[in-house]
C-alpha positions as CSV (number, residue, x, y, z in Angstrom):
1,M,7.6,16.9,19.6
2,G,8.6,14.3,22.2
3,N,5.8,11.8,21.9
4,E,6.3,10.4,18.4
5,R,4.9,6.9,18.2
6,L,3.5,4.3,15.8
7,Q,-0.2,4.9,15.7
8,S,-1.3,2.1,13.4
9,I,-0.2,-0.7,11.1
10,H,-1.9,-1.6,7.8
11,I,-1.3,-4.7,5.6
12,H,-2.9,-5.2,2.2
13,P,-2.4,-8.8,1.3
14,V,-3.9,-8.2,-2.2
15,K,-2.9,-5.1,-4.0
16,A,-6.0,-2.8,-4.3
17,F,-8.1,-4.8,-1.7
18,R,-8.7,-3.8,1.9
19,G,-6.6,-5.5,4.5
20,P,-6.3,-5.8,8.3
21,A,-4.8,-3.3,10.8
22,P,-2.9,-5.6,13.2
23,Q,-1.3,-4.6,16.4
24,E,2.1,-5.8,15.2
25,A,3.9,-6.8,12.0
26,V,7.2,-8.4,11.0
27,V,9.3,-6.1,8.8
28,E,11.0,-8.1,6.0
29,P,13.5,-6.5,3.6
30,W,10.8,-6.1,0.9
31,G,8.0,-4.9,3.2
32,L,5.7,-6.0,6.0
33,A,5.2,-9.7,6.1
34,G,2.1,-10.6,4.0
35,D,1.8,-7.1,2.5
36,R,1.0,-7.0,-1.3
37,R,2.1,-10.5,-2.1
38,W,-1.0,-10.9,-4.4
39,M,-2.5,-8.8,-7.1
40,L,-4.9,-8.9,-10.1
41,V,-3.8,-8.9,-13.7
42,D,-6.0,-8.6,-16.8
43,D,-6.0,-11.0,-19.8
44,G,-3.0,-9.2,-21.2
45,G,-1.0,-9.7,-18.0
46,K,-1.1,-6.1,-16.8
47,V,-1.8,-5.1,-13.2
48,V,-5.4,-4.1,-12.3
49,T,-5.9,-1.8,-9.4
50,Q,-8.4,0.7,-8.1
51,R,-7.1,3.1,-10.7
52,Q,-9.1,1.2,-13.4
53,R,-11.6,-0.6,-11.1
54,P,-12.5,1.5,-8.0
55,R,-14.9,-1.2,-7.0
56,L,-11.9,-3.2,-5.8
57,A,-11.9,-1.0,-2.7
58,L,-14.9,-3.0,-1.5
59,A,-13.1,-6.4,-1.5
60,A,-11.2,-7.5,1.6
61,A,-8.3,-9.9,2.0
62,E,-7.4,-11.5,5.3
63,P,-4.1,-13.2,5.5
64,L,-4.1,-16.9,6.6
65,P,-1.2,-18.8,8.2
66,G,1.2,-19.9,5.5
67,G,0.4,-17.0,3.1
68,G,-3.0,-17.9,1.9
69,L,-6.0,-15.6,1.8
70,R,-9.7,-15.3,2.8
71,L,-11.4,-13.1,0.3
72,S,-14.7,-11.3,1.1
73,A,-16.9,-8.7,-0.6
74,P,-20.4,-7.5,-0.4
75,G,-22.8,-9.9,-2.0
76,A,-20.2,-12.6,-2.5
77,E,-19.5,-15.9,-0.6
78,P,-16.2,-15.7,1.1
79,L,-13.4,-17.7,-0.5
80,T,-10.3,-19.3,0.9
81,V,-7.3,-19.2,-1.5
82,P,-4.2,-21.3,-0.7
83,V,-0.7,-20.3,-1.8
84,P,-0.1,-21.9,-5.2
85,P,2.7,-24.4,-5.6
86,S,6.0,-22.7,-6.6
87,G,7.2,-23.0,-10.1
88,G,5.1,-22.4,-13.2
89,T,5.6,-18.6,-13.1
90,V,4.3,-16.2,-15.7
91,T,5.5,-12.8,-16.6
92,V,3.2,-9.9,-15.8
93,E,3.5,-6.1,-16.0
94,L,3.4,-4.0,-12.8
95,F,3.5,-0.5,-14.2
96,R,7.0,-0.3,-15.8
97,D,8.3,-3.6,-14.3
98,K,8.1,-7.1,-15.7
99,V,7.6,-9.4,-12.7
100,E,7.6,-13.2,-12.5
101,V,4.6,-14.4,-10.5
102,V,2.6,-17.6,-9.9
103,P,-1.1,-17.7,-10.8
104,A,-3.5,-18.8,-8.1
105,G,-3.9,-22.6,-8.5
106,D,-7.6,-22.7,-7.8
107,P,-9.8,-21.5,-10.8
108,A,-12.4,-20.4,-8.2
109,A,-10.0,-17.6,-7.2
110,H,-9.9,-16.1,-10.7
111,A,-13.7,-16.5,-11.0
112,W,-14.4,-14.8,-7.7
113,C,-12.1,-11.9,-8.4
114,S,-13.5,-11.5,-12.0
115,A,-17.0,-11.4,-10.7
116,H,-16.2,-8.7,-8.1
117,A,-14.0,-6.6,-10.5
118,G,-16.6,-6.8,-13.3
119,A,-13.8,-7.8,-15.7
120,D,-11.8,-10.9,-16.6
121,V,-8.9,-10.9,-14.2
122,R,-6.5,-13.4,-12.7
123,L,-5.2,-13.5,-9.1
124,V,-1.4,-14.0,-9.0
125,Y,1.1,-14.5,-6.2
126,L,4.7,-13.2,-5.7
127,D,6.4,-16.4,-4.5
128,D,10.0,-15.1,-4.0
129,P,10.1,-11.4,-3.0
130,A,13.9,-11.7,-2.3
131,T,14.7,-12.0,-6.0
132,R,11.8,-11.1,-8.2
133,R,11.6,-7.3,-8.3
134,P,14.2,-4.6,-7.4
135,V,13.2,-1.3,-5.9
136,D,13.0,1.6,-8.3
137,P,16.7,1.8,-9.5
138,A,16.6,5.6,-9.4
139,Y,16.2,5.4,-5.6
140,A,17.5,2.0,-4.7
141,L,20.7,0.7,-3.0
142,P,22.2,-2.5,-4.4
143,G,20.2,-5.6,-3.6
144,E,17.0,-3.9,-2.4
145,T,13.8,-5.6,-3.5
146,V,10.1,-4.9,-3.1
147,S,6.9,-6.9,-3.1
148,L,4.0,-6.0,-5.4
149,A,3.6,-2.5,-3.8
150,D,3.8,0.4,-6.2
151,G,7.5,0.9,-5.9
152,F,8.9,0.7,-2.3
153,P,8.6,-1.7,0.6
154,L,6.6,0.5,3.0
155,L,4.6,3.7,2.9
156,L,4.6,6.0,5.9
157,T,2.1,8.7,6.6
158,T,1.6,11.0,9.7
159,S,-1.6,11.9,11.4
160,A,-0.5,15.5,11.7
161,S,0.0,15.9,8.0
162,L,-3.5,14.4,7.3
163,D,-4.9,17.0,9.8
164,A,-3.1,19.8,8.0
165,L,-4.3,18.5,4.6
166,N,-7.9,18.3,5.8
167,S,-7.6,21.9,7.1
168,L,-6.6,23.0,3.6
169,I,-9.5,21.0,2.0
170,A,-11.9,22.6,4.4
171,R,-10.9,26.0,3.1
172,G,-11.0,25.0,-0.6
173,E,-13.6,24.6,-3.3
174,H,-14.5,21.0,-2.4
175,A,-14.8,21.4,1.4
176,E,-17.9,19.1,1.4
177,E,-15.7,16.1,0.6
178,G,-13.6,16.5,3.7
179,P,-12.4,15.5,6.2
180,L,-10.7,12.5,4.5
181,P,-9.8,9.4,6.4
182,M,-6.3,8.0,6.3
183,D,-7.4,4.9,4.4
184,R,-7.6,7.0,1.2
185,F,-3.7,6.9,1.2
186,R,-3.4,3.1,1.9
187,P,-0.3,3.5,4.1
188,N,1.6,0.7,5.9
189,V,2.5,2.7,9.0
190,V,0.9,5.8,10.4
191,V,2.9,7.9,12.9
192,A,1.4,10.3,15.5
193,G,3.1,13.0,17.5
194,T,5.1,14.7,14.7
195,A,4.7,18.2,13.3
196,A,2.7,18.5,10.1
197,W,4.9,17.8,7.0
198,A,7.9,17.1,9.2
199,E,8.4,13.9,7.1
200,D,9.6,16.1,4.2
201,T,13.0,16.5,6.0
202,W,13.6,12.9,7.2
203,S,16.3,10.6,5.6
204,R,16.5,7.9,8.3
205,V,14.1,6.8,11.0
206,T,13.4,4.0,13.4
207,I,10.2,2.4,14.6
208,G,10.9,0.5,17.8
209,E,14.1,-1.4,17.0
210,V,13.7,-1.4,13.2
211,A,15.6,1.1,11.1
212,F,14.4,2.5,7.7
213,R,15.8,4.9,5.2
214,V,13.4,7.4,3.7
215,A,13.7,6.9,-0.1
216,K,11.4,9.6,-1.6
217,P,8.0,11.3,-1.2
218,C,5.0,9.3,-2.4
219,G,3.5,10.6,-5.6
220,R,-0.3,10.2,-5.4
221,C,-2.8,9.0,-8.0
222,V,-6.5,8.9,-8.6
223,V,-6.9,6.0,-6.0
224,T,-6.8,8.7,-3.2
225,T,-10.0,10.2,-4.6
226,T,-11.8,6.9,-4.1
227,D,-13.9,6.4,-1.0
228,Q,-12.7,3.1,0.4
229,G,-16.1,2.4,1.9
230,T,-18.3,3.1,-1.1
231,A,-15.9,3.1,-4.1
232,D,-17.3,6.5,-5.1
233,R,-14.9,9.1,-6.5
234,G,-14.5,12.8,-5.8
235,R,-12.0,15.5,-6.5
236,E,-10.1,15.4,-3.2
237,P,-7.4,15.2,-2.1
238,L,-5.7,15.6,-5.5
239,H,-7.2,19.1,-6.1
240,T,-5.7,20.4,-2.8
241,L,-2.5,18.5,-3.1
242,G,-2.1,20.0,-6.6
243,R,-2.3,23.5,-5.0
244,H,-0.1,22.9,-2.0
245,R,1.9,19.7,-2.3
246,R,3.4,19.6,-5.7
247,R,7.0,18.3,-5.8
248,D,9.0,17.5,-9.0
249,G,5.7,17.3,-11.0
250,K,4.1,14.9,-8.5
251,L,1.3,15.5,-6.0
252,V,2.9,14.1,-2.8
253,F,1.6,12.8,0.5
254,G,3.6,10.4,2.7
255,Q,7.1,9.0,2.4
256,N,8.3,5.7,0.9
257,L,10.5,3.7,3.2
258,V,13.1,0.9,2.7
259,P,14.0,-1.3,5.7
260,L,17.6,-1.2,6.9
261,S,17.0,-4.0,9.3
262,S,14.4,-6.6,10.1
263,G,12.3,-7.2,13.2
264,T,8.8,-6.7,14.6
265,I,7.1,-3.4,14.9
266,R,4.1,-2.8,17.3
267,V,1.5,-0.2,17.6
268,G,2.7,2.2,20.3
269,D,6.4,1.7,19.5
270,P,8.5,4.9,19.8
271,F,9.2,6.6,16.5
272,T,12.6,8.3,16.1
273,V,14.1,10.5,13.5
274,V,17.7,9.6,13.2
275,E,18.6,12.1,10.5
C-alpha cells in the first residue's frame, strides 16, 4: 500500500477498564509498559472482566509515575492507588493460568472496585512480569512472558479491516448496531494504510524500530459486543464474525504480537511487514 503507519496506541493499566491513548509507548518483552499490570479477581481468586461485568467498561485507569493508578468512574470519587510493596503474593486464576500477584495494599482500592463492579472483588498487581506468566505454550518461544493480557503481549488491529467488518455488518441482520468503533476490540496498536485482512498473512512486522512476531489471530469473545461508552450489549460484531471470520473454531479479528526487541513506538511510525 505504501503508507502503512501506526495510527494509535492504547494502554489498559487495569484489565477490563478503559485506559489512555498516548502518543508513544515503551515496548517491553511482555507488552507495552504499564499495560494490563492490574486486574480484578473475585473472592475465589478468579479473574473478573467485562465478560461477567460489562459495567467495568465505564471505569477508567490512568497510569501514574512508578506504576500506580488513578481510578475514575461515573458517580464515584477518583481514587489514587499506589503500587503495593513486593512480596506477599497470592495465587489467582487468569483463565487457564495460575499467576502469582500482589493484592493492592490499600483496602480503599478493593472497596472502590467492588462498588463499581457491583460485586465483591479485589484489585491485584503483577509485580514481576519477567517471571510470573509464560505466553501460551502452544504459540510461545522459550522464555517469552506476558502481562495480565488474555494471552499475548500485544494485540494489533488495522483500520482497513474494521472498515471491511463494518461494511459486512451494514449488509447484515443487525445493521442498526454499526458502524462499530475500534474500542470494542481493545487493541494495543492500530495500523492504518494496509489492505483489509492483510494481517492474516503476516508472520513478522516492525513498528518504527521495534520488531514483533505475529503469533496467532485473536479469537474474540462477548466483550466485543459491549458498548465501551454505555456498557450495553448487542449482537455485533460476533454475529458477523461468525459468518465471515471463523478460523479453527474461533471468531477472529486482529493479531496477537510478541516483541522481538524493545524500544519506543510512536504514533505515525512506519509499519513494515518483514515476512
